[in-house]
C-alpha distance (Angstrom), angle and dihedral (degrees) to the residues before:
residue distance angle dihedral
X1 . . .
X2 3.87 . .
X3 3.81 90.2 .
X4 3.83 90.9 48.0
X5 3.91 89.7 50.9
X6 3.79 90.2 51.1
X7 3.84 94.1 48.4
X8 3.78 91.6 47.5
X9 3.86 92.0 50.9
X10 3.88 92.5 48.8
X11 3.69 97.3 41.6
X12 3.80 105.2 38.8
X13 3.74 110.4 19.4
X14 3.75 95.6 155.7
X15 3.92 91.3 64.5
X16 3.83 90.7 63.8
X17 3.89 128.4 94.9
X18 3.98 128.1 -179.3
X19 3.71 92.9 -87.5
X20 3.85 93.4 57.6
X21 3.80 90.0 47.7
X22 3.86 87.7 53.2
X23 3.74 90.7 51.6
X24 3.72 91.5 49.3
X25 3.87 91.4 49.6
X26 3.69 90.9 51.7
X27 3.66 91.9 51.1
X28 3.87 89.5 50.6
X29 3.80 88.4 50.6
X30 3.67 93.7 54.7
X31 3.78 94.4 48.7
X32 3.96 93.0 40.3
X33 3.88 89.6 -132.9
X34 3.88 113.2 157.1
X35 3.71 100.0 -173.5
X36 3.88 94.9 60.2
X37 3.78 96.6 50.6
X38 3.90 91.4 47.1
X39 3.92 87.3 55.9
X40 3.85 88.6 46.0
X41 3.91 90.1 50.9
X42 3.87 90.2 49.9
X43 3.67 93.6 47.1
X44 3.82 94.2 47.4
X45 3.80 88.8 56.0
X46 3.76 93.5 46.6
X47 3.86 90.8 51.4
X48 3.71 96.3 50.7
X49 3.73 100.6 -105.8
X50 3.94 92.4 123.0
X51 3.70 93.7 116.0
X52 3.80 97.9 49.2
X53 3.80 103.2 119.9
X54 3.86 95.8 -161.5
X55 3.87 91.7 49.8
X56 3.76 92.0 46.2
X57 3.84 93.9 51.0
X58 3.89 89.9 49.7
X59 3.84 89.9 50.1
X60 3.86 91.4 48.5
X61 3.65 90.2 49.6
X62 3.87 95.1 49.2
X63 3.95 90.9 47.8
X64 3.92 88.6 51.0
X65 3.91 91.4 47.2
X66 3.75 87.5 53.8
X67 3.83 91.5 52.4
X68 3.80 90.9 -113.5
X69 3.86 95.4 126.8
X70 3.82 90.5 152.2
X71 3.96 90.0 68.0
X72 3.73 90.8 37.7
X73 3.71 92.5 57.0
X74 3.76 94.0 46.1
X75 3.79 91.1 54.4
X76 3.75 90.8 44.6
X77 3.79 91.9 54.3
X78 3.90 90.0 50.2
X79 3.84 95.3 56.3
X80 3.76 105.7 110.4
X81 3.78 93.5 -151.3
X82 3.77 122.0 20.6
X83 3.83 127.3 -161.7
X84 3.87 130.1 -160.7
X85 3.99 88.5 -88.7
X86 3.87 89.2 59.3
X87 3.80 92.2 54.3
X88 3.85 89.5 41.5
X89 3.92 94.9 56.7
X90 3.73 90.8 43.7
X91 3.81 101.0 46.2
X92 4.00 90.6 43.1
X93 3.92 89.2 46.2
X94 3.75 89.8 55.1
X95 3.71 94.6 45.3
X96 3.82 95.5 45.1
X97 3.80 93.7 47.8
X98 3.95 91.7 47.7
X99 3.74 101.4 -106.0
X100 3.77 92.0 128.2
X101 3.76 98.9 156.5
X102 3.81 88.7 53.2
X103 3.84 89.1 51.3
X104 3.79 89.9 52.5
X105 3.63 92.6 47.6
X106 3.80 96.1 48.5
X107 3.81 88.8 47.7
X108 3.75 87.7 57.3
X109 3.71 91.7 49.0
X110 3.88 88.1 50.3
X111 3.70 91.9 54.2
X112 3.86 92.3 47.6
X113 3.88 89.4 54.5
X114 3.68 90.0 55.7
X115 3.96 95.7 -112.2
X116 3.76 114.4 149.2
X117 3.94 113.8 -135.0
X118 3.77 123.2 -130.4
X119 3.53 128.8 -142.4
X120 3.77 95.0 -87.1
X121 3.85 93.7 52.5
X122 3.86 89.6 50.8
X123 3.76 90.5 47.3
X124 3.94 92.7 52.0
X125 3.84 94.0 44.3
X126 3.85 93.5 46.1
X127 3.91 87.3 52.0
X128 3.67 89.8 52.7
X129 3.88 89.8 49.9
X130 3.93 87.2 51.1
X131 3.77 96.1 48.9
X132 3.95 90.8 48.8
X133 3.79 91.7 42.4
X134 3.82 88.1 -125.7
X135 3.87 100.8 160.0
X136 3.86 93.1 164.8
X137 3.75 96.2 56.5
X138 3.73 91.5 39.8
X139 3.88 92.8 55.4
X140 3.88 87.2 50.3
X141 3.85 90.3 52.7
X142 3.83 87.4 45.4
X143 3.83 86.7 55.1
X144 3.98 88.0 53.1
X145 3.91 89.6 50.5
X146 3.79 92.1 52.0
X147 3.69 92.3 54.6
X148 3.83 95.2 45.0
X149 3.75 136.0 70.3
X150 3.84 98.9 -98.6
X151 3.82 94.3 63.2
X152 3.77 91.4 118.6
X153 3.81 96.9 39.8
X154 3.77 115.2 130.7
X155 3.84 95.9 -140.3
X156 3.77 91.3 51.8
X157 3.72 96.6 46.1
X158 3.70 91.3 48.9
X159 3.74 91.3 52.3
X160 3.73 91.9 50.1
X161 3.92 87.3 49.9
X162 3.78 87.7 56.0
X163 3.83 94.1 49.3
X164 3.90 95.0 48.9
X165 3.81 91.8 43.9
X166 3.89 89.6 49.2
X167 3.80 90.5 49.6
X168 3.85 94.4 48.0
X169 3.87 95.2 -115.2
X170 3.68 92.6 138.9
X171 3.83 97.6 161.8
X172 3.84 85.9 55.5
X173 3.79 89.9 49.5
X174 3.76 91.1 52.8
X175 3.77 96.5 45.7
X176 3.76 91.8 50.1
X177 3.88 90.9 46.0
X178 3.59 93.3 51.4
X179 3.91 92.3 49.4
X180 3.69 92.2 54.4
X181 3.80 113.0 112.0
X182 3.76 92.5 -168.6
X183 3.77 127.6 37.5
X184 3.66 129.4 -179.7
X185 3.99 131.0 -165.7
X186 3.81 90.0 -92.5
X187 3.92 89.7 57.2
X188 3.80 92.4 50.3
X189 3.71 91.0 45.9
X190 3.96 89.6 53.9
X191 3.86 89.3 50.7
X192 3.74 95.2 45.6
X193 3.81 93.0 48.4
X194 3.66 93.8 46.9
X195 3.84 109.4 39.3
X196 3.78 130.6 73.0
X197 3.75 90.4 -131.7
X198 3.87 93.1 66.6
X199 3.80 94.8 143.2
X200 3.78 94.8 49.8
X201 3.74 93.7 48.8
X202 3.76 87.4 48.8
X203 3.80 91.0 56.8
X204 3.82 90.5 47.2
X205 4.00 89.3 49.6
X206 3.85 91.5 53.6
X207 3.82 91.0 44.6
X208 3.87 87.4 54.2
X209 3.88 87.9 54.4
X210 3.76 99.3 -109.2
X211 3.77 117.5 143.4
X212 3.78 117.0 -137.9
X213 3.68 124.1 -126.0
X214 3.77 135.6 -161.2
X215 3.77 92.3 -78.9
X216 3.83 90.0 54.9
X217 3.85 91.0 51.2
X218 3.89 90.8 48.2
X219 3.75 91.3 56.5
X220 3.76 91.9 46.9
X221 3.85 91.1 49.9
X222 3.77 89.0 53.3
X223 3.83 90.9 50.5
X224 3.94 86.7 51.0
X225 3.74 90.8 52.7
X226 3.69 92.1 52.8
X227 3.81 92.8 55.8
X228 3.79 89.5 36.5
X229 3.88 89.8 -129.1
X230 3.82 109.7 160.8
X231 3.81 92.6 177.3
X232 3.90 91.4 59.2
X233 3.77 88.7 53.0
X234 3.80 93.4 54.1
X235 3.74 92.1 46.0
X236 3.72 91.0 50.4
X237 3.70 91.8 44.8
X238 3.89 88.7 56.4
X239 3.77 91.5 47.3
X240 3.78 91.5 50.7
X241 3.94 87.7 53.3
X242 3.78 90.3 52.9
X243 3.83 87.8 51.8
X244 3.83 90.3 55.8
X245 3.87 94.4 -115.8
X246 3.83 96.3 118.1
X247 3.88 92.0 108.0
X248 3.80 94.3 54.4
X249 3.83 110.1 117.2
X250 3.86 87.6 -155.8
X251 3.78 91.2 54.7
X252 3.77 94.7 45.8
X253 3.80 92.0 48.2
X254 3.91 89.3 54.3
X255 3.86 90.9 46.0
X256 3.83 90.7 51.8
X257 3.89 88.2 54.2
X258 3.71 93.5 44.1
X259 3.88 97.9 47.4
X260 3.83 91.7 43.8
X261 3.92 94.9 48.0
X262 3.81 90.7 46.6
X263 3.75 95.3 53.4
X264 3.79 103.6 -97.5
X265 3.74 99.7 113.1
X266 3.93 92.0 155.6
X267 3.71 89.3 61.3
X268 3.79 93.0 46.6
X269 3.76 90.2 48.4
X270 3.81 91.6 51.7
X271 3.76 92.1 50.8
X272 3.82 91.0 48.2
X273 3.86 90.1 52.5
X274 3.80 92.7 51.7
X275 3.82 127.3 84.8
X276 3.72 98.1 -64.7
X277 3.84 118.4 126.9
X278 3.80 105.1 -111.1
X279 3.73 115.3 -133.0
X280 3.80 138.6 149.4
X281 3.81 93.4 -72.2
X282 3.67 101.7 52.2
X283 3.89 92.4 42.2
X284 3.71 91.6 48.6
X285 3.78 91.9 48.7
X286 3.87 92.1 54.3
X287 3.76 96.1 39.8
X288 3.79 93.2 50.0
X289 3.84 89.6 52.3
X290 3.87 91.7 46.9
X291 3.87 87.9 52.9
X292 3.83 87.6 62.8
X293 3.79 93.5 57.5
X294 3.86 133.5 53.6
X295 3.82 98.9 -147.0
X296 3.74 98.2 68.8
X297 3.73 107.0 48.6
X298 3.65 94.7 116.6
X299 3.86 91.4 52.5
X300 3.82 87.7 53.6
X301 3.83 92.0 50.9
X302 3.82 90.3 50.6
X303 3.81 93.6 53.1
X304 3.84 92.5 46.7
X305 3.80 91.4 51.4
X306 3.75 88.8 47.0
X307 3.80 88.7 51.2
X308 3.93 89.1 53.1
X309 3.77 95.4 47.4
X310 3.86 93.9 46.2
X311 3.86 88.4 45.9
X312 3.81 90.8 -124.4
X313 3.69 115.0 -179.5
X314 3.84 110.6 -95.7
X315 3.67 132.4 -156.1
X316 3.73 139.9 -174.3
X317 3.97 93.8 -95.5
X318 3.82 91.0 63.4
X319 3.69 94.7 47.3
X320 3.75 94.0 46.0
X321 3.73 90.1 52.0
X322 3.79 93.0 50.0
X323 3.87 90.2 51.5
X324 3.78 88.3 53.7
X325 3.74 89.4 54.3
X326 3.81 90.2 49.5
X327 3.85 87.4 51.5
X328 3.74 92.3 51.8
X329 3.89 93.9 51.1
X330 3.84 90.8 38.2
X331 3.85 90.2 -124.9
X332 3.78 105.5 155.2
X333 3.77 96.1 166.2
X334 3.87 92.1 58.4
X335 3.88 87.8 42.5
X336 3.75 90.9 58.0
X337 3.67 93.0 49.3
X338 3.77 93.1 52.7
X339 3.87 89.9 46.7
X340 3.88 90.1 53.3
X341 3.77 90.2 48.4
X342 3.79 89.4 50.5
X343 3.91 89.3 51.6
X344 3.78 91.2 49.6
X345 3.87 95.3 47.5
X346 3.79 118.0 90.2
X347 3.90 90.1 -162.1
X348 3.74 95.7 62.9
X349 3.86 122.2 83.2
X350 3.82 117.9 -157.7
X351 3.83 94.5 -134.0
X352 3.83 124.5 168.4
X353 3.87 95.6 -86.2
X354 3.88 93.7 51.5
X355 3.76 93.2 46.1
X356 3.84 89.6 48.7
X357 3.89 88.2 54.2
X358 3.81 89.1 52.5
X359 3.81 95.0 51.0
X360 3.85 90.0 46.3
X361 3.81 94.0 50.0
X362 3.84 94.0 47.4
X363 3.75 95.9 43.3
X364 3.86 94.5 47.5
X365 3.72 90.9 45.6
X366 3.72 92.6 56.0
X367 3.79 94.9 -107.3
X368 3.79 95.2 119.9
X369 3.87 95.6 158.4
X370 3.73 90.1 58.1
X371 3.87 88.3 47.3
X372 3.88 87.9 54.2
X373 3.80 91.0 48.0
X374 3.80 92.8 50.9
X375 3.87 89.7 47.8
X376 3.79 95.7 49.4
X377 3.92 91.2 49.0
X378 3.81 89.6 60.3
X379 3.78 113.7 111.1
X380 3.83 89.5 -165.2
X381 3.73 126.4 26.5
X382 3.85 130.9 -168.5
X383 3.78 130.4 -163.9
X384 3.81 90.7 -87.9
X385 3.72 90.1 58.7
X386 3.79 94.9 56.8
X387 3.85 93.6 38.8
X388 3.92 90.6 52.8
X389 3.78 94.2 55.1
X390 3.97 94.2 40.5
X391 3.76 87.4 52.7
X392 3.92 88.5 49.7
X393 3.75 90.0 51.9
X394 3.76 92.7 48.4
X395 3.86 92.2 47.2
X396 3.82 89.2 55.6
X397 3.82 90.7 49.1
X398 3.86 95.8 -112.5
X399 3.85 96.3 132.2
X400 3.80 90.4 162.7
X401 3.74 92.9 60.7
X402 3.77 90.5 45.6
X403 3.76 92.3 55.0
X404 3.90 92.4 43.3
X405 3.86 88.1 53.8
X406 3.79 92.7 45.0
X407 4.03 88.4 54.0
X408 3.71 90.8 46.6
X409 3.86 89.8 49.9
X410 3.82 89.1 56.4
X411 3.72 93.3 45.7
X412 3.82 91.4 51.8
X413 3.68 91.2 55.7
X414 3.92 102.0 -104.3
X415 3.76 116.6 133.3
X416 3.84 114.5 -137.1
X417 3.84 118.1 -129.5
X418 3.78 134.8 -151.6
X419 3.80 90.4 -82.1
X420 3.74 92.2 53.0
X421 3.66 90.6 55.6
X422 3.78 92.7 44.7
X423 3.80 88.0 58.4
X424 3.73 90.1 48.8
X425 3.76 94.6 50.9
X426 3.75 92.3 45.6
X427 3.68 90.0 54.9
X428 3.87 91.6 48.8
X429 3.83 90.3 47.6
X430 3.86 94.9 53.4
X431 3.70 94.4 45.0
X432 3.79 96.9 44.0
X433 3.85 95.0 -119.9
X434 3.73 94.3 149.7
X435 3.76 100.5 162.5
X436 3.87 91.2 46.2
X437 3.77 89.1 50.3
X438 3.81 92.8 55.0
X439 3.86 89.2 50.8
X440 3.71 90.2 53.3
X441 3.88 93.7 44.9
X442 3.83 90.8 49.3
X443 3.87 90.3 49.0
X444 3.72 90.7 52.9
X445 3.71 94.2 52.7
X446 3.74 104.2 33.3
X447 3.81 104.4 30.8
X448 3.84 102.0 34.5
X449 3.73 100.4 25.4
X450 3.80 93.7 -129.0
X451 3.77 114.0 158.2
X452 3.77 111.6 -132.0
X453 3.83 115.3 -115.1
X454 3.76 129.3 -152.4
X455 3.76 89.8 -89.1
X456 3.81 95.8 55.1
X457 3.78 90.8 48.7
X458 3.85 90.6 50.1
X459 3.77 91.0 52.7
X460 3.81 93.1 49.9
X461 3.89 90.5 47.3
X462 3.88 91.2 50.4
X463 3.70 91.0 45.2
X464 3.81 92.3 53.3
X465 3.88 94.2 40.0
X466 3.85 90.6 52.9
X467 3.75 90.8 51.7
X468 3.88 92.5 51.6
X469 3.87 91.7 -108.4
X470 3.83 92.9 131.5
X471 3.66 103.0 146.6
X472 3.88 89.9 48.0
X473 3.84 88.3 49.6
X474 3.80 91.6 51.3
X475 3.85 91.3 47.0
X476 3.70 89.7 55.5
X477 3.87 91.8 51.5
X478 3.74 89.8 51.8
X479 3.85 91.5 47.8
X480 3.66 121.4 109.2
X481 3.74 99.4 -173.7
X482 3.76 94.9 131.4
X483 3.79 91.2 -61.7
X484 3.88 120.4 121.9
X485 3.82 110.7 -112.7
X486 3.71 95.8 -158.0
X487 3.83 102.8 110.2
X488 3.91 114.9 -172.2
X489 3.77 118.8 -120.3
X490 3.76 93.0 -108.0
X491 3.81 91.1 56.7
X492 3.96 91.0 49.2
X493 3.75 86.3 48.5
X494 3.84 91.9 52.4
X495 3.84 89.6 47.3
X496 3.88 90.6 49.1
X497 3.89 90.0 50.9
X498 3.71 90.9 50.6
X499 3.80 94.6 47.8
X500 3.76 91.5 52.1
X501 3.72 91.7 44.3
X502 3.86 89.4 54.2
X503 3.72 93.2 40.8
X504 3.87 96.7 -115.5
X505 3.85 97.2 147.5
X506 3.85 94.3 171.9
X507 3.83 93.4 59.2
X508 3.81 91.2 37.3
X509 3.83 87.1 61.3
X510 3.73 90.3 47.8
X511 3.76 92.7 52.0
X512 3.68 94.2 42.9
X513 3.74 91.8 51.4
X514 3.69 91.7 49.1
X515 3.77 90.7 50.3
X516 3.81 90.6 51.8
X517 3.83 91.9 49.9
X518 3.71 91.8 52.9
X519 3.76 98.8 46.0
X520 3.92 107.9 21.3
X521 3.81 90.4 167.4
X522 3.62 97.6 57.7
X523 3.93 113.7 97.6
X524 3.77 95.7 -154.4
X525 3.81 91.4 64.1
X526 3.80 92.0 59.2
X527 3.69 91.2 45.0
X528 3.76 93.4 50.3
X529 3.87 90.3 47.9
X530 3.73 91.7 48.2
X531 3.83 90.5 47.7
X532 3.93 89.3 53.0
X533 3.77 91.6 54.4
X534 3.85 91.0 44.9
X535 3.90 89.2 52.0
X536 3.86 88.3 59.4
X537 3.68 94.5 42.3
X538 3.82 94.5 -109.9
X539 3.76 93.8 138.9
X540 3.76 93.7 162.2
X541 3.84 92.9 64.1
X542 3.71 90.0 40.3
X543 3.78 94.2 58.1
X544 3.85 89.6 40.5
X545 3.88 89.3 55.7
X546 3.80 91.1 47.7
X547 3.83 89.6 51.9
X548 3.87 91.3 47.3
X549 3.93 86.5 54.5
X550 3.78 91.1 55.7
X551 3.91 94.4 43.7
X552 3.88 90.4 52.4
X553 3.79 93.2 53.8
X554 3.80 90.0 -122.6
X555 3.66 94.0 133.1
X556 3.74 98.5 52.5
X557 3.81 104.5 122.3
X558 3.85 136.2 131.4
X559 3.75 113.8 -80.9
X560 3.69 118.1 -115.5
X561 3.85 121.1 -105.7
X562 3.70 137.4 171.2
X563 3.86 134.1 -145.6
X564 3.80 122.1 -135.5
X565 3.84 116.7 -159.3
């Protein structure tokens, strides 16, 4: 039919009137054929229909739907007299194609010319405000809405909800929602997706008689992930099946993601192996979840190979997750292959997250030079980029380069965080740089106002103990100058080893007793305390400690045995 319409226009233009042009334009719109409607536009001009408003509005709409907003705007500007439909198709065209600033400017021009917006214009321009994050302009448009006739319109109110939710104005969202006399499923979905009280709103929606759809469940799954509630995911899954949505690919993709991130990788894998159409989203959801666990690395590699063989579209999220898995299993050879694959792929963009994964993989695998190369090739760096390389230098015992990179980081305007300082303190601890470690620790607290965590304190205690500054380390442990006093058992263990190594039996006894109080069921703590007493010649307490270990049941373990063939 499109070909017939084209031949008719070319061969017998004198037979056409505006109504036939409009029918032909609708036909082109349905079939999304650009060539035909360009011919129709040319013929309409040739045959003197250039001033037909209805025809021009249809042409503008078709140009905009094709993404050709440049020609749509040219045609719009040439219309001698525009009606509200002309403004509507142009504003909505700009908004739909992502030209949000142009949509706002055109809306302002429309207001200046005295044209009253309808609900569709308000809906489009509010969408542009939402996508731009322009709260101020959105509130001004909200003021126009309140003064007009569309104040109670559901489309406009829903667009306002989206805007305020996008800008984080949750009080305004709730006030606007509560004031709505009419609510549809789209409105409820906006609220469930935006608010912290997703499950409460879901119950209210059901009480109002609205049936949830896949979008509703997707929002609820995201809320379940945030609270890490596997039980809630299972209950929602069962409810979705009762609603007849179990065959929806979108729902299954969300379920794979929810089960995986809430710790039920077996359920996620089972859904993935079902009748779902495997695509980038479902593969990414499962591989990302596998990257968080050590028991499913082979499954992740199988899916990744399948994606390559099936020529599934790839993105940087999948590659980043695969590099994390290579880091976990210390497989530098596979990591290099994935890196090479990413370099050859035109689909994969080396963003900050992917580059950070590369730095982390190479640094933790001992290839510090490759980590430096990946770091230097980054066009944009965040605090994790710097911290990963600083940690890599520290792990390789090169504290000088770690400090140089830390200084460069500050010079280039990136503020270090608590993890950065933890990497620096760890480097100072392992290399015995006590004075330098104190400088770093003081800079963290006094210059950047970062409160020391247990891990920072453990590094300082370990650093001091290694250097033989046992009294100073113990004073730091007892200190309450804004520093947490809860040392981990590993830190107390390191402190105990240092005390025994330097022959400080008094502090050894304190550390051993502390370890015993923290982990009373651990046999090694009884043995350590008994050994400290034995080192000082206090055999009575040593025997008493051994007796306590037996009485507590801490030494109940299977006896060793051997098999001789």
